[in-house]
PyMOL commands that place a pseudoatom at each C-alpha (Angstrom):
pseudoatom trace, name=CA, resn=UNK, resi=1, chain=A, elem=C, hetatm=0, pos=[-0.001, 0.001, 0.000]
pseudoatom trace, name=CA, resn=UNK, resi=2, chain=A, elem=C, hetatm=0, pos=[1.428, 3.361, -1.064]
pseudoatom trace, name=CA, resn=UNK, resi=3, chain=A, elem=C, hetatm=0, pos=[1.643, 6.198, 1.432]
pseudoatom trace, name=CA, resn=UNK, resi=4, chain=A, elem=C, hetatm=0, pos=[1.553, 8.825, -1.310]
pseudoatom trace, name=CA, resn=UNK, resi=5, chain=A, elem=C, hetatm=0, pos=[4.153, 11.312, -2.450]
pseudoatom trace, name=CA, resn=UNK, resi=6, chain=A, elem=C, hetatm=0, pos=[7.135, 12.013, -0.207]
pseudoatom trace, name=CA, resn=UNK, resi=7, chain=A, elem=C, hetatm=0, pos=[8.171, 15.409, 1.163]
pseudoatom trace, name=CA, resn=UNK, resi=8, chain=A, elem=C, hetatm=0, pos=[10.365, 16.128, -1.855]
pseudoatom trace, name=CA, resn=UNK, resi=9, chain=A, elem=C, hetatm=0, pos=[7.612, 15.502, -4.387]
pseudoatom trace, name=CA, resn=UNK, resi=10, chain=A, elem=C, hetatm=0, pos=[5.119, 17.572, -2.392]
pseudoatom trace, name=CA, resn=UNK, resi=11, chain=A, elem=C, hetatm=0, pos=[7.556, 20.511, -2.264]
pseudoatom trace, name=CA, resn=UNK, resi=12, chain=A, elem=C, hetatm=0, pos=[8.261, 20.215, -5.996]
pseudoatom trace, name=CA, resn=UNK, resi=13, chain=A, elem=C, hetatm=0, pos=[4.533, 20.300, -6.773]
pseudoatom trace, name=CA, resn=UNK, resi=14, chain=A, elem=C, hetatm=0, pos=[4.025, 23.337, -4.539]
pseudoatom trace, name=CA, resn=UNK, resi=15, chain=A, elem=C, hetatm=0, pos=[6.862, 25.244, -6.235]
pseudoatom trace, name=CA, resn=UNK, resi=16, chain=A, elem=C, hetatm=0, pos=[5.624, 24.439, -9.745]
pseudoatom trace, name=CA, resn=UNK, resi=17, chain=A, elem=C, hetatm=0, pos=[2.067, 25.481, -8.817]
pseudoatom trace, name=CA, resn=UNK, resi=18, chain=A, elem=C, hetatm=0, pos=[3.249, 28.699, -7.151]
pseudoatom trace, name=CA, resn=UNK, resi=19, chain=A, elem=C, hetatm=0, pos=[5.369, 29.648, -10.176]
pseudoatom trace, name=CA, resn=UNK, resi=20, chain=A, elem=C, hetatm=0, pos=[2.496, 28.948, -12.579]
pseudoatom trace, name=CA, resn=UNK, resi=21, chain=A, elem=C, hetatm=0, pos=[0.225, 31.141, -10.464]
pseudoatom trace, name=CA, resn=UNK, resi=22, chain=A, elem=C, hetatm=0, pos=[2.829, 33.916, -10.730]
pseudoatom trace, name=CA, resn=UNK, resi=23, chain=A, elem=C, hetatm=0, pos=[2.846, 33.606, -14.521]
pseudoatom trace, name=CA, resn=UNK, resi=24, chain=A, elem=C, hetatm=0, pos=[6.289, 32.063, -14.864]
pseudoatom trace, name=CA, resn=UNK, resi=25, chain=A, elem=C, hetatm=0, pos=[6.060, 28.308, -15.369]
pseudoatom trace, name=CA, resn=UNK, resi=26, chain=A, elem=C, hetatm=0, pos=[9.093, 26.369, -14.182]
pseudoatom trace, name=CA, resn=UNK, resi=27, chain=A, elem=C, hetatm=0, pos=[10.229, 22.787, -14.550]
pseudoatom trace, name=CA, resn=UNK, resi=28, chain=A, elem=C, hetatm=0, pos=[12.014, 20.751, -11.911]
pseudoatom trace, name=CA, resn=UNK, resi=29, chain=A, elem=C, hetatm=0, pos=[15.244, 19.646, -13.616]
pseudoatom trace, name=CA, resn=UNK, resi=30, chain=A, elem=C, hetatm=0, pos=[16.523, 17.693, -10.607]
pseudoatom trace, name=CA, resn=UNK, resi=31, chain=A, elem=C, hetatm=0, pos=[15.982, 17.474, -6.873]
pseudoatom trace, name=CA, resn=UNK, resi=32, chain=A, elem=C, hetatm=0, pos=[17.396, 15.734, -3.825]
pseudoatom trace, name=CA, resn=UNK, resi=33, chain=A, elem=C, hetatm=0, pos=[16.435, 15.639, -0.192]
pseudoatom trace, name=CA, resn=UNK, resi=34, chain=A, elem=C, hetatm=0, pos=[17.678, 14.076, 3.037]
pseudoatom trace, name=CA, resn=UNK, resi=35, chain=A, elem=C, hetatm=0, pos=[15.882, 13.459, 6.319]
pseudoatom trace, name=CA, resn=UNK, resi=36, chain=A, elem=C, hetatm=0, pos=[16.637, 16.000, 9.014]
pseudoatom trace, name=CA, resn=UNK, resi=37, chain=A, elem=C, hetatm=0, pos=[15.880, 16.158, 12.737]
pseudoatom trace, name=CA, resn=UNK, resi=38, chain=A, elem=C, hetatm=0, pos=[16.510, 18.424, 15.687]
pseudoatom trace, name=CA, resn=UNK, resi=39, chain=A, elem=C, hetatm=0, pos=[15.663, 17.831, 19.315]
pseudoatom trace, name=CA, resn=UNK, resi=40, chain=A, elem=C, hetatm=0, pos=[12.048, 18.916, 18.698]
pseudoatom trace, name=CA, resn=UNK, resi=41, chain=A, elem=C, hetatm=0, pos=[11.361, 18.681, 14.946]
pseudoatom trace, name=CA, resn=UNK, resi=42, chain=A, elem=C, hetatm=0, pos=[11.711, 16.253, 12.061]
pseudoatom trace, name=CA, resn=UNK, resi=43, chain=A, elem=C, hetatm=0, pos=[11.668, 17.040, 8.395]
pseudoatom trace, name=CA, resn=UNK, resi=44, chain=A, elem=C, hetatm=0, pos=[13.904, 17.202, 5.347]
pseudoatom trace, name=CA, resn=UNK, resi=45, chain=A, elem=C, hetatm=0, pos=[16.562, 19.366, 3.717]
pseudoatom trace, name=CA, resn=UNK, resi=46, chain=A, elem=C, hetatm=0, pos=[15.984, 19.849, -0.003]
pseudoatom trace, name=CA, resn=UNK, resi=47, chain=A, elem=C, hetatm=0, pos=[18.089, 21.017, -2.926]
pseudoatom trace, name=CA, resn=UNK, resi=48, chain=A, elem=C, hetatm=0, pos=[16.213, 21.682, -6.159]
pseudoatom trace, name=CA, resn=UNK, resi=49, chain=A, elem=C, hetatm=0, pos=[17.267, 22.747, -9.636]
pseudoatom trace, name=CA, resn=UNK, resi=50, chain=A, elem=C, hetatm=0, pos=[14.580, 24.437, -11.713]
pseudoatom trace, name=CA, resn=UNK, resi=51, chain=A, elem=C, hetatm=0, pos=[14.486, 25.817, -15.229]
pseudoatom trace, name=CA, resn=UNK, resi=52, chain=A, elem=C, hetatm=0, pos=[12.250, 28.500, -16.632]
pseudoatom trace, name=CA, resn=UNK, resi=53, chain=A, elem=C, hetatm=0, pos=[12.034, 31.368, -19.083]
pseudoatom trace, name=CA, resn=UNK, resi=54, chain=A, elem=C, hetatm=0, pos=[14.192, 34.295, -18.002]
pseudoatom trace, name=CA, resn=UNK, resi=55, chain=A, elem=C, hetatm=0, pos=[12.280, 37.543, -17.704]
pseudoatom trace, name=CA, resn=UNK, resi=56, chain=A, elem=C, hetatm=0, pos=[10.506, 39.979, -15.403]
pseudoatom trace, name=CA, resn=UNK, resi=57, chain=A, elem=C, hetatm=0, pos=[7.862, 37.451, -14.235]
pseudoatom trace, name=CA, resn=UNK, resi=58, chain=A, elem=C, hetatm=0, pos=[10.530, 34.984, -13.128]
pseudoatom trace, name=CA, resn=UNK, resi=59, chain=A, elem=C, hetatm=0, pos=[12.517, 37.763, -11.434]
pseudoatom trace, name=CA, resn=UNK, resi=60, chain=A, elem=C, hetatm=0, pos=[9.423, 38.874, -9.467]
pseudoatom trace, name=CA, resn=UNK, resi=61, chain=A, elem=C, hetatm=0, pos=[8.611, 35.280, -8.489]
pseudoatom trace, name=CA, resn=UNK, resi=62, chain=A, elem=C, hetatm=0, pos=[12.155, 34.655, -7.271]
pseudoatom trace, name=CA, resn=UNK, resi=63, chain=A, elem=C, hetatm=0, pos=[12.178, 37.916, -5.288]
pseudoatom trace, name=CA, resn=UNK, resi=64, chain=A, elem=C, hetatm=0, pos=[8.924, 36.940, -3.527]
pseudoatom trace, name=CA, resn=UNK, resi=65, chain=A, elem=C, hetatm=0, pos=[9.619, 33.215, -3.152]
pseudoatom trace, name=CA, resn=UNK, resi=66, chain=A, elem=C, hetatm=0, pos=[11.530, 33.182, 0.174]
pseudoatom trace, name=CA, resn=UNK, resi=67, chain=A, elem=C, hetatm=0, pos=[8.499, 34.760, 1.888]
pseudoatom trace, name=CA, resn=UNK, resi=68, chain=A, elem=C, hetatm=0, pos=[5.819, 32.845, -0.052]
pseudoatom trace, name=CA, resn=UNK, resi=69, chain=A, elem=C, hetatm=0, pos=[3.300, 30.659, 1.747]
pseudoatom trace, name=CA, resn=UNK, resi=70, chain=A, elem=C, hetatm=0, pos=[3.749, 27.344, -0.037]
pseudoatom trace, name=CA, resn=UNK, resi=71, chain=A, elem=C, hetatm=0, pos=[1.076, 24.738, 0.553]
pseudoatom trace, name=CA, resn=UNK, resi=72, chain=A, elem=C, hetatm=0, pos=[2.925, 21.481, 1.232]
pseudoatom trace, name=CA, resn=UNK, resi=73, chain=A, elem=C, hetatm=0, pos=[0.672, 18.780, 2.657]
pseudoatom trace, name=CA, resn=UNK, resi=74, chain=A, elem=C, hetatm=0, pos=[1.890, 17.355, 5.990]
pseudoatom trace, name=CA, resn=UNK, resi=75, chain=A, elem=C, hetatm=0, pos=[4.817, 19.817, 6.134]
pseudoatom trace, name=CA, resn=UNK, resi=76, chain=A, elem=C, hetatm=0, pos=[5.691, 23.433, 6.745]
pseudoatom trace, name=CA, resn=UNK, resi=77, chain=A, elem=C, hetatm=0, pos=[8.335, 25.160, 4.652]
pseudoatom trace, name=CA, resn=UNK, resi=78, chain=A, elem=C, hetatm=0, pos=[10.498, 26.499, 7.473]
pseudoatom trace, name=CA, resn=UNK, resi=79, chain=A, elem=C, hetatm=0, pos=[13.196, 28.004, 5.259]
pseudoatom trace, name=CA, resn=UNK, resi=80, chain=A, elem=C, hetatm=0, pos=[13.654, 28.531, 1.543]
pseudoatom trace, name=CA, resn=UNK, resi=81, chain=A, elem=C, hetatm=0, pos=[16.504, 30.322, -0.136]
pseudoatom trace, name=CA, resn=UNK, resi=82, chain=A, elem=C, hetatm=0, pos=[17.700, 30.951, -3.645]
pseudoatom trace, name=CA, resn=UNK, resi=83, chain=A, elem=C, hetatm=0, pos=[21.272, 29.728, -3.949]
pseudoatom trace, name=CA, resn=UNK, resi=84, chain=A, elem=C, hetatm=0, pos=[21.969, 30.632, -7.576]
pseudoatom trace, name=CA, resn=UNK, resi=85, chain=A, elem=C, hetatm=0, pos=[20.345, 31.869, -10.767]
pseudoatom trace, name=CA, resn=UNK, resi=86, chain=A, elem=C, hetatm=0, pos=[22.198, 31.323, -14.047]
pseudoatom trace, name=CA, resn=UNK, resi=87, chain=A, elem=C, hetatm=0, pos=[20.769, 32.878, -17.191]
pseudoatom trace, name=CA, resn=UNK, resi=88, chain=A, elem=C, hetatm=0, pos=[21.691, 31.579, -20.632]
pseudoatom trace, name=CA, resn=UNK, resi=89, chain=A, elem=C, hetatm=0, pos=[19.886, 33.439, -23.369]
pseudoatom trace, name=CA, resn=UNK, resi=90, chain=A, elem=C, hetatm=0, pos=[16.178, 33.164, -22.681]
pseudoatom trace, name=CA, resn=UNK, resi=91, chain=A, elem=C, hetatm=0, pos=[16.505, 30.332, -20.143]
pseudoatom trace, name=CA, resn=UNK, resi=92, chain=A, elem=C, hetatm=0, pos=[17.253, 30.473, -16.428]
pseudoatom trace, name=CA, resn=UNK, resi=93, chain=A, elem=C, hetatm=0, pos=[18.498, 27.685, -14.187]
pseudoatom trace, name=CA, resn=UNK, resi=94, chain=A, elem=C, hetatm=0, pos=[17.694, 28.208, -10.516]
pseudoatom trace, name=CA, resn=UNK, resi=95, chain=A, elem=C, hetatm=0, pos=[19.161, 26.405, -7.525]
pseudoatom trace, name=CA, resn=UNK, resi=96, chain=A, elem=C, hetatm=0, pos=[17.037, 26.441, -4.349]
pseudoatom trace, name=CA, resn=UNK, resi=97, chain=A, elem=C, hetatm=0, pos=[17.548, 25.038, -0.873]
pseudoatom trace, name=CA, resn=UNK, resi=98, chain=A, elem=C, hetatm=0, pos=[14.646, 24.449, 1.494]
pseudoatom trace, name=CA, resn=UNK, resi=99, chain=A, elem=C, hetatm=0, pos=[13.910, 22.987, 4.901]
pseudoatom trace, name=CA, resn=UNK, resi=100, chain=A, elem=C, hetatm=0, pos=[10.554, 21.338, 5.471]
pseudoatom trace, name=CA, resn=UNK, resi=101, chain=A, elem=C, hetatm=0, pos=[9.295, 20.405, 8.927]
pseudoatom trace, name=CA, resn=UNK, resi=102, chain=A, elem=C, hetatm=0, pos=[6.657, 17.744, 9.445]
pseudoatom trace, name=CA, resn=UNK, resi=103, chain=A, elem=C, hetatm=0, pos=[3.421, 19.262, 10.681]
for i in range(1, 103): cmd.bond("trace and resi %d" % i, "trace and resi %d" % (i + 1))
show_as sticks, trace
zoom trace
């Protein structure tokens, strides 16, 4: 019996949906995550690589993303930061790091 998508997949879906809502569709090129725990919380640390069309809509989305309320079932996005943005012509490759905490 499947338990459904893991924390990484849920975060990926939330990012893609949030970007689409902002008018700048992105694609997840690659992603990794590892379990994480502190004395009081459990969750995961994520690294994601996204691609999208370079332009003002993407720039606005990236500027707002660290403060965005992402809906990730069974988790809270405790931290999200943009590590790098590389633009090549009309394409952008974005590297993000995030920490999700199980709700």
